[in-house]
C-alpha positions in Angstrom: -69.6 27.8 -36.5 -68.0 24.8 -38.3 -69.1 22.2 -40.7 -68.6 18.5 -40.0 -69.0 16.2 -43.0 -68.5 12.6 -44.2 -65.9 12.4 -46.9 -64.8 9.6 -49.2 -62.4 8.2 -46.7 -62.3 10.7 -43.8 -64.4 12.8 -41.5 -64.0 16.4 -42.6 -64.1 19.5 -40.3 -64.4 22.6 -42.5 -62.9 20.5 -45.3 -59.9 19.2 -43.3 -59.6 15.5 -42.5 -60.1 14.7 -38.8 -60.2 11.5 -36.7 -62.7 11.0 -33.9 -61.0 9.6 -30.8 -64.1 9.2 -28.7 -65.1 7.7 -25.3 -68.5 6.7 -24.1 -69.8 8.4 -20.9 -73.5 8.1 -20.1 -74.5 11.3 -18.5 -77.4 9.4 -16.7 -74.9 7.0 -15.0 -72.7 9.8 -13.6 -73.8 12.3 -10.9 -74.0 15.7 -12.5 -71.5 17.1 -10.0 -68.9 14.8 -11.5 -69.5 15.4 -15.2 -66.7 17.9 -15.7 -64.2 15.7 -13.9 -65.0 12.7 -16.0 -64.8 14.7 -19.2 -61.5 16.1 -18.2 -60.3 12.5 -17.6 -61.2 11.7 -21.2 -59.1 14.6 -22.5 -56.2 13.5 -20.3 -56.5 10.0 -21.8 -56.0 11.5 -25.3 -59.6 11.6 -26.5 -61.2 14.5 -28.5 -64.8 13.4 -28.3 -67.4 11.9 -26.0 -70.4 9.6 -26.9 -73.6 9.2 -25.0 -76.9 7.3 -25.3 -80.2 8.9 -24.2 -82.7 6.7 -22.2 -86.3 7.4 -23.2 -87.7 5.6 -20.2 -85.8 7.7 -17.7 -87.0 11.0 -19.2 -90.6 9.9 -20.0 -91.6 7.3 -17.4 -95.4 7.8 -18.1 -97.3 9.0 -21.2 -97.1 12.7 -21.5 -94.9 13.1 -18.4 -91.4 14.4 -19.2 -88.6 14.4 -16.5 -85.5 16.6 -16.8 -84.9 16.1 -20.6 -82.7 19.2 -20.2 -80.1 17.0 -18.5 -78.8 16.0 -21.9 -78.5 19.7 -22.9 -76.6 20.5 -19.7 -74.3 17.6 -20.4 -73.6 18.7 -23.9 -72.9 22.2 -22.6 -70.3 20.7 -20.3 -68.8 18.8 -23.2 -68.4 22.0 -25.2 -66.8 23.7 -22.2 -64.4 20.8 -21.8 -63.2 21.3 -25.4 -64.6 18.0 -26.7 -66.9 17.0 -29.6 -70.0 14.8 -29.0 -71.7 11.9 -30.6 -75.3 11.5 -29.5 -77.1 8.2 -29.8 -80.8 8.9 -29.1 -82.1 5.5 -30.0 -85.1 5.3 -29.4 -83.7 1.8 -28.5 -80.3 2.0 -26.9 -79.5 -1.4 -25.3 -76.8 -0.1 -22.9 -77.5 -2.8 -20.3 -80.2 -0.4 -19.3 -83.8 -1.3 -18.2 -85.8 -2.4 -21.3 -83.1 -1.1 -23.6 -84.2 2.4 -22.8 -87.8 2.0 -23.9 -90.7 2.9 -21.6 -92.8 -0.2 -20.6 -95.9 1.8 -21.3 -94.8 1.7 -25.0 -93.5 -1.9 -25.2 -96.3 -3.2 -23.1 -99.1 -1.6 -25.1 -101.3 -4.3 -26.6 -100.6 -5.0 -30.3 -97.6 -2.6 -30.6 -94.8 -3.8 -32.8 -91.8 -2.0 -31.5 -88.8 -1.1 -33.7 -91.0 -1.3 -36.9 -93.1 1.0 -39.1 -96.1 0.3 -36.8 -97.9 3.6 -36.2 -98.6 2.6 -32.6 -94.8 2.6 -32.2 -93.8 5.5 -34.4 -96.3 8.0 -33.0 -94.9 8.0 -29.4 -91.4 8.0 -30.9 -92.2 11.1 -32.8 -93.6 12.8 -29.7 -90.4 11.8 -27.8 -88.1 13.1 -30.4 -90.0 16.3 -30.7 -89.0 17.1 -27.0 -85.5 15.5 -27.2 -84.3 17.4 -30.3 -84.7 20.7 -28.5 -81.7 19.6 -26.5 -79.7 18.2 -29.5 -80.4 20.4 -32.5 -79.2 23.8 -31.1 -76.0 22.1 -29.9 -74.8 20.8 -33.2 -71.4 21.9 -34.4 -72.8 24.0 -37.2 -74.6 26.1 -34.6 -71.6 26.5 -32.3 -72.2 23.3 -30.2 -70.2 20.1 -29.8 -72.4 17.5 -31.6 -70.8 16.1 -34.7 -72.8 12.9 -35.3 -76.2 11.6 -34.4 -77.0 7.9 -34.6 -80.1 6.3 -36.2 -81.5 3.6 -33.9 -78.9 1.2 -32.4 -77.6 -2.1 -33.6 -80.8 -2.6 -35.5 -79.2 -5.4 -37.6 -79.1 -7.5 -34.4 -82.8 -7.3 -34.1 -84.7 -6.7 -37.4 -84.5 -6.0 -41.1 -87.2 -3.3 -41.6 -85.0 -0.8 -43.4 -88.1 1.2 -44.1 -88.3 1.8 -40.4 -84.8 3.1 -40.4 -85.7 5.5 -43.2 -88.6 6.7 -41.2 -86.3 7.4 -38.2 -83.7 9.2 -40.3 -86.4 11.3 -41.9 -87.8 12.1 -38.5 -84.4 13.2 -37.2 -83.9 15.5 -40.2 -87.4 16.9 -39.8 -86.7 17.7 -36.2 -83.6 19.7 -37.0 -80.6 17.3 -37.2 -78.2 18.6 -39.8 -74.9 16.9 -38.8 -74.1 13.5 -40.4 -76.3 10.5 -39.4 -74.7 7.1 -38.6 -75.8 3.5 -37.9 -73.8 1.0 -35.9 -73.9 -2.8 -36.0 -71.9 -5.9 -35.5 -69.4 -6.7 -38.4 -71.5 -9.6 -39.7 -73.2 -9.6 -43.1 -76.7 -10.1 -41.8 -76.3 -7.4 -39.2 -74.9 -4.9 -41.7 -77.6 -5.8 -44.2 -80.4 -5.4 -41.7 -79.1 -2.4 -39.8 -77.5 0.0 -42.4 -79.2 2.5 -44.5 -78.2 3.9 -48.0 -77.0 7.5 -47.6 -76.2 7.1 -43.9 -72.6 6.3 -42.7 -72.4 2.7 -41.4 -70.0 1.9 -38.5 -69.2 -1.4 -36.7 -69.0 -2.6 -33.1 -66.5 -5.1 -31.9 -63.9 -5.8 -29.2 -61.0 -7.3 -31.3 -59.9 -8.3 -34.8 -60.3 -4.8 -36.2 -58.9 -5.7 -39.7 -61.4 -8.5 -40.2 -64.3 -6.3 -38.9 -63.4 -3.4 -41.2 -63.0 -5.7 -44.2 -66.6 -6.9 -43.6 -67.7 -3.3 -43.5 -65.9 -2.5 -46.7 -67.7 -5.3 -48.5 -70.9 -3.4 -47.8 -69.5 0.1 -47.9 -66.5 0.6 -50.2 -66.4 4.3 -49.3 -66.7 6.5 -46.3 -64.7 6.8 -43.0 -64.0 3.7 -41.1 -65.2 3.8 -37.5 -65.6 1.4 -34.6 -68.6 3.0 -32.8 -68.2 0.6 -29.9 -64.7 -0.8 -29.1 -65.6 -3.1 -26.2 -62.5 -2.5 -24.0 -64.2 -4.2 -21.1 -67.5 -5.8 -20.2 -70.4 -5.8 -17.7 -71.3 -8.1 -14.8 -74.3 -10.1 -13.9 -75.6 -10.9 -10.5 -74.4 -14.3 -9.3 -71.8 -14.3 -12.0 -68.1 -13.6 -12.1 -66.5 -10.1 -12.3 -65.3 -9.6 -15.9 -61.9 -8.0 -16.6 -59.8 -7.6 -19.7 -56.0 -7.5 -19.8 -54.9 -3.8 -20.2 -52.0 -4.7 -22.6 -54.2 -6.9 -24.7 -56.9 -4.2 -24.9 -54.3 -1.5 -25.8 -53.1 -3.7 -28.6 -56.6 -4.1 -30.0 -57.0 -0.3 -29.8 -53.7 0.2 -31.6 -54.9 -2.1 -34.4 -58.0 0.0 -34.9 -56.0 3.2 -35.2 -53.4 1.5 -37.5 -56.3 0.9 -39.9 -56.8 4.6 -40.2 -60.2 4.4 -38.4 -61.9 6.5 -35.8 -62.9 4.9 -32.6 -65.3 5.2 -29.6 -64.2 3.4 -26.5 -67.1 1.6 -24.9 -66.9 2.4 -22.1 -64.4 5.1 -21.4 -66.1 5.5 -18.0 -69.0 3.3 -17.2 -70.5 4.8 -14.1 -73.4 3.4 -12.1 -77.0 2.3 -12.9 -78.5 4.2 -10.1 -82.1 3.8 -8.9 -82.6 0.3 -10.1 -82.2 1.1 -13.8 -79.9 -1.8 -14.6 -81.2 -4.0 -17.3 -80.9 -7.8 -17.9 -79.9 -10.2 -20.5 -81.0 -13.7 -21.6 -78.4 -16.4 -21.7 -77.7 -18.8 -24.4 -76.4 -18.4 -28.0 -79.6 -16.8 -29.2 -80.4 -14.9 -26.0 -83.5 -17.1 -25.3 -82.1 -18.7 -22.1 -82.2 -17.9 -18.4 -82.5 -14.3 -17.2 -79.2 -12.7 -16.3 -79.8 -9.5 -14.4 -77.1 -6.8 -14.6 -75.4 -5.5 -11.4 -75.8 -1.9 -10.3 -72.2 -1.0 -11.0 -71.5 -0.3 -14.7 -67.7 0.0 -14.1 -67.3 -2.1 -17.2 -63.6 -2.6 -16.4 -63.2 0.7 -18.2 -60.0 2.8 -18.3 -61.7 5.3 -15.9 -63.2 3.2 -13.1 -66.6 3.7 -11.4 -65.1 6.1 -8.9 -63.5 8.2 -11.6 -59.9 6.9 -11.0 -57.4 6.1 -13.8 -56.7 2.4 -14.1 -53.8 0.6 -15.7 -55.9 0.4 -18.8 -56.1 4.2 -18.8 -52.3 4.6 -18.9 -51.9 2.0 -21.6 -54.6 3.6 -23.7 -53.0 7.1 -23.1 -49.7 5.8 -24.4 -51.4 4.6 -27.6 -53.6 7.6 -28.1 -50.7 10.1 -27.6 -49.2 8.8 -30.8 -52.2 10.0 -32.7 -52.4 13.5 -31.2 -50.4 16.4 -32.5 -50.3 18.3 -29.2 -49.2 17.2 -25.7 -51.9 15.5 -23.7 -53.2 17.5 -20.7 -52.5 16.4 -17.1 -55.1 14.6 -15.1 -57.6 16.8 -13.3 -57.6 16.9 -9.5 -59.3 13.8 -8.0 -62.7 14.5 -6.4 -62.5 14.2 -2.6 -63.0 10.9 -0.9 -64.7 10.2 2.4 -62.3 11.2 5.1 -62.9 8.2 7.4 -65.3 5.3 7.8 -68.8 6.0 9.2 -71.3 3.5 10.7 -74.9 3.7 9.7 -77.3 3.6 12.6 -80.7 2.1 11.7 -83.4 2.9 14.3 -86.7 2.5 12.5 -88.5 -0.3 10.6 -91.8 -0.7 8.7 -93.1 -4.0 7.2 -93.3 -4.4 3.5 -97.1 -4.4 3.9 -97.1 -1.1 5.6 -94.8 0.4 3.0 -97.0 -0.9 0.3 -100.1 0.5 1.9 -98.5 3.9 2.2 -96.5 4.3 -1.0 -98.0 1.7 -3.3 -100.5 2.0 -6.2 -104.1 1.1 -6.2 -105.0 -2.5 -5.5 -106.7 -4.4 -8.4 -108.6 -7.6 -8.5 -108.4 -9.7 -11.6 -109.1 -13.3 -12.7 -105.4 -13.8 -13.4 -102.3 -12.0 -12.1 -101.8 -8.6 -13.9 -98.4 -7.8 -15.2 -96.1 -5.1 -13.9 -97.0 -3.2 -17.1 -100.7 -3.4 -16.4 -100.1 -2.1 -12.8 -97.8 0.8 -14.2 -94.8 -0.5 -12.3 -91.5 0.2 -14.0 -88.9 -0.8 -11.4 -89.9 -2.3 -8.0 -92.2 -5.0 -6.9 -95.8 -6.3 -6.8 -97.6 -8.1 -4.1 -100.0 -10.8 -5.5 -102.6 -12.3 -3.1 -104.8 -15.3 -3.8 -106.9 -17.7 -1.7 -106.7 -21.5 -2.1 -110.2 -22.8 -1.6 -110.9 -25.6 0.9 -111.1 -27.9 2.4 -108.7 -29.7 0.0 -105.6 -31.9 0.3 -102.1 -30.5 -0.3 -101.2 -30.0 -3.9 -98.2 -28.4 -5.6 -98.4 -24.6 -6.1 -96.8 -23.4 -9.3 -96.3 -19.9 -10.8 -96.7 -20.1 -14.5 -94.7 -17.5 -16.5 -92.9 -16.1 -13.5 -90.6 -13.2 -14.1 -88.3 -12.8 -12.2 -88.3 -13.8 -8.5 -91.1 -14.3 -5.9 -90.9 -14.6 -2.1 -94.0 -16.7 -1.1 -95.9 -16.7 2.1 -98.6 -19.2 3.0 -100.9 -18.0 5.9 -98.3 -15.5 6.8 -95.4 -18.0 7.0 -92.6 -17.8 4.5 -92.8 -20.9 2.2 -90.0 -20.3 -0.3 -88.4 -18.2 -3.0 -89.4 -19.1 -6.5 -87.7 -18.2 -9.8 -88.3 -18.8 -13.5 -86.1 -22.0 -13.3 -87.8 -23.2 -10.1 -91.4 -21.9 -10.2 -92.9 -24.6 -7.8 -93.0 -24.6 -4.0 -91.1 -27.5 -2.5 -93.9 -28.2 0.0 -97.5 -28.6 -1.3 -100.2 -26.3 -0.1 -103.5 -27.5 1.5 -106.7 -25.5 1.4 -108.1 -23.2 2.6 -105.0 -21.0 2.7 -104.0 -17.4 1.9 -101.0 -17.1 -0.4 -99.0 -13.9 -0.8 -96.4 -13.6 -3.5 -93.9 -10.6 -3.5 -92.5 -10.5 -7.0 -89.5 -8.2 -7.8 -88.4 -7.2 -11.3 -84.7 -7.8 -11.6 -84.5 -5.6 -14.7 -86.2 -5.8 -18.1 -84.3 -7.5 -20.9 -82.3 -5.0 -22.9 -81.1 -7.1 -25.8 -82.2 -9.9 -28.0 -85.5 -11.4 -29.3 -87.0 -11.4 -25.8 -86.4 -7.7 -25.3 -89.7 -5.9 -24.2 -91.2 -9.0 -22.5 -93.6 -8.2 -19.6 -92.7 -8.6 -15.9 -94.5 -10.3 -13.0 -96.5 -13.5 -13.0 -97.5 -13.6 -16.7 -99.3 -16.9 -16.9 -101.1 -17.7 -13.7 -101.0 -19.3 -10.3 -101.7 -23.0 -10.4 -102.8 -25.3 -7.6 -102.2 -28.7 -9.0 -103.5 -28.0 -12.6 -106.2 -25.6 -11.5 -105.9 -21.8 -11.9 -106.5 -19.9 -8.8 -108.7 -16.9 -9.7 -109.6 -13.7 -8.0 -106.0 -12.4 -7.7 -105.4 -9.2 -5.7 -102.4 -7.2 -6.9 -100.8 -4.0 -5.8 -97.5 -2.5 -7.1 -94.7 -0.5 -5.3 -92.7 1.5 -7.9 -89.3 2.7 -6.8 -90.3 6.2 -8.1 -92.8 6.3 -5.2 -89.8 7.0 -2.8 -89.0 10.3 -4.5 -91.5 12.0 -2.3 -89.9 10.8 0.9 -91.0 8.2 3.5 -92.3 10.4 6.3 -95.8 9.0 5.8 -94.6 5.4 6.4 -95.5 4.2 9.9 -92.1 3.3 11.3 -91.7 1.4 14.5 -89.0 -0.3 16.5 -86.5 -2.6 14.8 -87.7 -6.2 14.5 -86.3 -8.9 16.8 -85.2 -10.9 13.7 -83.9 -9.8 10.3 -87.3 -9.3 8.7 -87.9 -7.8 5.3 -89.1 -4.2 5.2 -88.0 -0.6 5.1 -85.3 0.4 7.6 -84.6 4.0 8.3 -81.6 5.5 10.0 -78.7 8.0 9.8 -75.0 8.2 9.2 -72.8 11.0 10.5 -70.1 12.1 8.1 -67.0 14.1 8.8 -65.1 14.9 5.6 -67.8 14.2 2.9 -66.6 12.8 -0.4 -66.9 9.8 -2.7 -67.6 6.6 -0.7 -68.9 3.1 -0.9 -71.6 1.5 1.2 -71.2 -2.0 2.6 -74.3 -3.9 3.7 -72.8 -7.2 5.0 -75.5 -9.7 6.1 -78.3 -8.2 4.1 -79.8 -10.2 1.2 -81.4 -8.2 -1.5 -82.9 -4.7 -1.8 -82.4 -1.0 -2.5 -80.7 1.9 -0.7 -81.2 5.6 -0.6 -79.0 8.3 1.0 -80.6 11.7 1.5 -83.3 10.6 -0.9 -80.7 9.7 -3.7 -81.3 6.2 -5.0 -78.0 4.3 -5.0 -79.5 1.1 -6.6 -79.9 -2.6 -5.9 -77.7 -4.6 -3.6 -77.7 -8.4 -3.6 -75.6 -10.9 -1.5 -75.1 -13.2 -4.5 -72.4 -10.9 -5.7 -70.1 -10.3 -7.5 -70.7 -6.6 -6.5 -70.1 -6.2 -2.7 -70.7 -2.5 -2.1 -72.6 0.4 -3.6 -70.9 3.6 -4.9 -72.0 6.8 -3.1 -71.1 9.9 -5.1 -69.6 12.6 -2.9 -72.1 15.3 -3.9 -74.9 13.1 -2.4 -73.3 13.3 1.1 -73.3 16.3 3.4 -71.2 17.1 6.5 -72.9 15.9 9.6 -76.1 13.8 9.6 -77.3 12.0 6.5 -80.6 10.0 6.2 -80.4 6.4 5.0 -83.3 4.1 3.9 -82.7 0.4 3.2 -85.5 -1.5 1.6 -84.8 -5.2 2.3 -86.9 -7.5 0.2 -86.0 -10.9 1.6 -84.4 -11.2 5.0 -81.2 -10.4 6.8 -78.8 -12.1 9.1 -79.9 -11.3 12.7 -76.3 -11.0 13.7 -75.4 -8.8 10.8 -73.0 -5.9 11.3 -74.3 -2.3 10.8 -74.0 -0.9 7.3 -71.0 1.4 6.9 -69.6 4.0 4.6 -66.0 3.5 3.6 -63.6 5.8 1.6 -63.1 4.8 -2.0 
């Protein structure tokens, strides 16, 4: 057993000064079969610690229903076996470019709830969640023989609010649930963020990507004493659909890391290994200087231009960081672990069955509701997936514009069974007017809930109404299809022959693998949707890029035949090539 403490200028392990050289790895973005390899890569880079968030919505998707909370405990056990310390950031809000910042929509969507405040309607479910979660953290603290040395209170709260009483409530809750190691906060190095997000008696840390001396000077204005730490050194960045792939020069990033260490500070590389937002869990941002602008959904890959890439391979940035970190380690750095096997050779996916979206919805969807106005995804209990709205235009009447008020995020519209267009927040009106009588179907997909900024927690779906000219169309039928519905398999779906054209729907097929290992899946000619292999949800694909293939962890594949499902939500090129698996 050891004691980890916060001294006047250093972290102390059993009274001796230590520096945390940490790297972020989210256990929920890495297949469990690869955890030990990724942790060994951190040690080989020169790190002595790993940091992870904990996504509440992944582990409690519905009220009272907990899902594999023990995954965090298993990860922390792997951290201890790897000879690393651990920093745990349980939130409850985590950002992390993760759906809804890690918060369940049944919490953020509850009427009247004021999230991230002292509102009892918020704090009561948080307390219930922490009661379950702390069973995985508290026994694994360093003073009980485990690896956990720090636990964070909330996350970048100064970027959101100023209710320090709420932070005190959370800190007290963590202590009451058994956290004995030092608590920390982390915020941007701006005065208003440090004022709003820090807490007396709790170590404050800062997040930045460059200009370490200026950032630490700002921190020292607020906290003259205590160890200096950059809790998030942004050594790369994330990508948005329809945007450019973001990279950071390895030499420049290594220079910024060196500056942090020259200040005598501890550091957490964000990210050391980004991984993948499997199963449609990628979040979204809002553009503009105050994050109030257009929706910017995040891609499935969370590679982050990190020193260990999405496939677990060392990059040039890895080697530059290793050179810098080696100067601050007293012992020689370990060699790199063996690389996990890659797929031996390419393999073509054969798709031989198809079911319409309507048939999939009838089989796997939730109950249909009828309401005066369109219900939100939250009201339909859909976390990730899509909703079909159906409404009738009365008639006879002349053609008028049809507009979706408060649309989030994207709707494929059919009028009397014929596709009429794709609508977005920026373009919510059909180009061609609609005459009555007519039947209108609107298939709305959530592209990820906002994970940062003042519009975090906003509802999904058609949130304002369906207008014909200026008239609301009432009597809206709505039915949701949550991605979690696919966990039970698709055997009940009525598959038939492939369509003559590239219609939307659920495609089923197989891929035969010889020499299973890490792979990437190419879906050239397909527009937008989700893929599963052997029931494992790889995530969203979208032809707008910049991501062009999906990562397939080797443990997902098996020798011989593997089952593939492709849920295409828009349309495909009729002359498209077959999907194929390629070695990484």
